[in-house]
C-alpha positions as CSV (number, residue, x, y, z in Angstrom):
1,M,-218.0,131.2,-29.7
2,D,-219.2,130.9,-25.8
3,T,-215.9,131.6,-24.4
4,T,-217.6,131.5,-20.5
5,P,-215.2,129.6,-18.6
6,R,-216.4,126.3,-17.5
7,A,-216.6,124.8,-14.2
8,Y,-214.5,121.9,-13.9
9,R,-215.9,118.9,-11.3
10,S,-214.1,115.7,-11.7
11,P,-216.2,112.6,-10.3
12,R,-213.0,111.2,-8.1
13,R,-213.3,114.3,-6.3
14,Q,-216.8,114.4,-6.1
15,A,-217.1,110.8,-4.9
16,Q,-214.3,112.1,-2.0
17,A,-216.8,114.3,-1.5
18,E,-219.5,111.9,-1.2
19,Q,-218.0,109.6,1.0
20,T,-216.6,112.5,3.5
21,R,-220.2,113.5,4.0
22,A,-222.0,109.8,4.6
23,A,-219.0,110.2,7.6
24,I,-220.2,112.8,9.0
25,V,-223.7,111.1,8.8
26,R,-222.7,108.4,9.9
27,A,-221.0,109.7,12.9
28,A,-223.7,112.6,13.5
29,A,-225.4,109.9,13.9
30,Q,-224.0,107.7,16.5
31,L,-223.2,110.3,18.9
32,F,-227.0,112.1,18.5
33,A,-227.9,108.2,19.8
34,D,-225.2,108.3,22.3
35,R,-225.6,111.6,23.3
36,G,-228.3,112.9,22.7
37,Y,-228.9,116.0,20.4
38,A,-227.0,119.1,23.8
39,G,-225.0,116.7,23.6
40,T,-223.1,116.6,20.4
41,T,-221.0,119.9,19.1
42,M,-220.1,119.9,15.5
43,Q,-216.0,119.2,17.0
44,A,-217.5,115.4,18.4
45,I,-219.0,115.4,15.1
46,A,-215.6,115.9,13.3
47,D,-213.8,113.6,15.2
48,E,-215.6,111.2,15.4
49,A,-215.5,110.8,12.0
50,G,-212.3,111.9,11.5
51,V,-213.1,115.2,9.9
52,A,-211.8,119.0,10.7
53,V,-215.0,120.5,11.9
54,E,-215.1,122.7,9.3
55,S,-215.6,119.9,6.8
56,V,-218.9,119.4,9.0
57,Y,-220.2,122.8,8.7
58,K,-220.0,122.0,4.9
59,A,-222.0,118.9,5.5
60,G,-225.0,121.0,7.1
61,S,-226.0,122.8,10.4
62,K,-226.6,120.8,13.0
63,A,-229.9,120.3,12.6
64,Q,-229.9,119.1,9.2
65,L,-227.9,116.6,10.4
66,L,-229.9,115.6,12.4
67,R,-232.6,115.5,9.8
68,R,-230.3,113.3,7.3
69,A,-229.4,111.4,10.2
70,H,-233.5,110.5,10.7
71,D,-233.3,109.3,6.7
72,E,-230.6,107.5,6.4
73,A,-231.9,105.6,9.6
74,V,-235.9,105.4,8.2
75,A,-234.8,104.3,4.3
76,G,-231.3,103.9,4.1
77,D,-229.8,106.2,2.5
78,D,-231.0,110.2,1.3
79,R,-232.1,109.6,-1.8
80,P,-235.2,111.5,-1.8
81,V,-237.2,108.4,-2.5
82,A,-240.1,107.9,0.2
83,L,-240.0,105.1,2.4
84,L,-243.0,102.8,1.0
85,D,-241.2,103.5,-3.2
86,R,-238.4,101.4,-1.6
87,D,-237.5,98.1,-3.5
88,E,-238.2,95.8,-0.5
89,L,-241.7,97.6,0.7
90,R,-242.5,97.8,-2.2
91,A,-242.6,93.8,-2.5
92,A,-243.8,93.8,0.5
93,L,-247.0,96.1,-0.9
94,A,-247.6,93.8,-3.7
95,V,-247.5,90.5,-1.4
96,D,-251.8,89.4,-2.7
97,D,-252.7,87.5,1.1
98,Q,-253.4,90.3,3.7
99,R,-251.6,87.9,6.6
100,A,-248.2,87.2,4.1
101,L,-248.3,91.1,3.2
102,I,-248.4,92.1,7.1
103,R,-245.9,89.0,7.6
104,A,-243.6,91.3,4.3
105,F,-243.7,94.2,6.1
106,A,-243.1,93.4,9.3
107,G,-239.7,91.6,7.9
108,A,-238.6,94.0,5.6
109,V,-239.1,96.9,8.5
110,A,-238.0,95.6,12.0
111,D,-234.4,96.4,11.6
112,R,-235.0,99.9,12.0
113,A,-236.6,100.2,15.0
114,R,-233.7,100.0,16.6
115,T,-231.1,102.4,14.8
116,L,-234.4,104.6,14.0
117,S,-235.9,104.9,18.4
118,P,-232.6,106.5,19.6
119,I,-232.1,109.5,16.5
120,S,-236.3,110.1,16.8
121,R,-235.5,110.0,21.0
122,A,-232.4,112.7,20.0
123,Y,-235.0,114.5,18.1
124,V,-238.1,114.3,20.2
125,Q,-235.9,116.4,22.8
126,A,-233.8,119.0,20.4
127,A,-237.7,119.8,19.0
128,G,-238.4,120.6,22.3
129,A,-236.3,123.6,22.8
130,D,-236.0,124.2,18.9
131,P,-239.1,125.8,17.0
132,A,-237.6,125.0,13.5
133,I,-236.5,121.5,14.6
134,N,-239.5,121.0,16.4
135,A,-241.7,122.0,12.9
136,S,-239.5,119.9,11.3
137,W,-240.1,117.0,13.6
138,E,-244.3,117.4,12.7
139,E,-243.1,117.5,9.3
140,L,-242.0,113.9,9.6
141,E,-244.9,112.2,12.2
142,S,-247.2,113.4,8.8
143,Q,-245.8,112.3,6.4
144,R,-245.2,108.6,8.9
145,L,-248.8,108.9,9.5
146,A,-248.9,108.4,5.7
147,D,-247.3,105.6,5.1
148,Q,-249.7,103.7,7.6
149,R,-252.3,105.4,6.1
150,R,-250.6,103.0,2.2
151,L,-250.6,100.6,4.5
152,V,-253.6,100.1,5.6
153,E,-254.7,100.3,2.2
154,A,-252.6,98.0,0.6
155,I,-254.3,95.6,2.9
156,A,-257.6,96.5,2.6
157,A,-257.6,96.3,-1.2
158,L,-257.0,92.9,-0.6
159,G,-259.6,91.5,2.3
160,P,-261.4,93.1,5.0
161,L,-260.5,94.2,7.6
162,R,-262.2,94.2,11.1
163,P,-265.2,94.4,11.6
164,G,-265.8,98.6,12.1
165,L,-262.4,99.1,11.2
166,T,-262.0,102.3,8.6
167,V,-258.4,103.0,7.2
168,D,-258.1,105.7,8.5
169,R,-258.2,104.3,11.6
170,G,-256.4,101.8,11.7
171,A,-253.8,103.9,10.7
172,T,-254.2,106.4,13.1
173,L,-253.4,103.4,15.4
174,I,-250.9,102.3,14.5
175,W,-249.0,105.2,13.9
176,T,-249.1,105.4,18.2
177,L,-248.2,102.3,18.9
178,H,-246.0,101.9,16.7
179,N,-243.5,104.6,17.5
180,H,-240.1,105.6,18.1
181,Q,-241.0,105.3,22.1
182,S,-242.2,101.2,21.6
183,G,-239.4,100.7,18.9
184,W,-236.9,101.8,22.3
185,L,-238.8,99.7,24.4
186,V,-238.5,96.3,22.3
187,T,-235.5,96.8,21.0
188,H,-232.7,98.5,23.8
189,H,-235.1,97.6,26.5
190,L,-235.9,94.3,26.2
191,G,-233.3,93.3,23.9
192,W,-235.8,92.2,21.1
193,D,-233.7,90.9,17.8
194,D,-235.0,91.2,14.8
195,E,-236.7,88.1,14.2
196,Q,-238.4,88.6,17.3
197,V,-239.4,92.7,16.5
198,A,-240.9,90.9,13.1
199,D,-242.9,88.8,14.7
200,W,-244.4,92.0,17.3
201,I,-245.4,94.1,14.4
202,T,-247.1,91.3,12.9
203,D,-248.7,90.1,15.5
204,T,-250.1,93.5,16.4
205,L,-250.8,94.4,12.7
206,T,-252.5,91.6,12.4
207,A,-254.5,92.0,16.1
208,L,-255.1,95.3,15.8
209,L,-256.4,95.6,11.4
210,L,-257.3,91.8,10.3
211,P,-260.8,89.7,11.8
212,S,-260.3,87.4,13.5
213,P,-259.9,83.1,11.9
């Protein structure tokens, strides 16, 4: 008979721990957006989340909290599911008309520009001073480029792209033009709402990728 004591895990306690962790990540995201990476301390995150600073350290290092804040701004949570594999993006990519697909995609991602751009700015600032964070940022940018390629592939599968445009070239164009800086300009500098951002994404993708009507 196995007499090895087994660890007891309370579902209620686990749920409380997850709620605390989520509150810490939300607080970190807000402070990174408002103060930047260097201006955000672990104590400030604890104060913002309403928890002890020891709880913040248990949730992860400052760099790990930055990555989690970024991931949640991109996808809405920290589940290990790629952006384009999320239900709303899968539905957009399943649309069977090029222009309708672009419109559906734009509508699904427009709100992310507002939450993601300030976190990304903090990430870039931190990357300039920390090689490990810089490597993490480069990984995120590589993933973003891969996501753009999947988008262009889906559009190209429904009809021709602009004359002379390849999938790789189209993905690179979007990757370089639709970035955190342009997202910051339209949402924070110009103050556009989600509908205006969706229109901007639709117009630019259509002009960059598709033949003239």
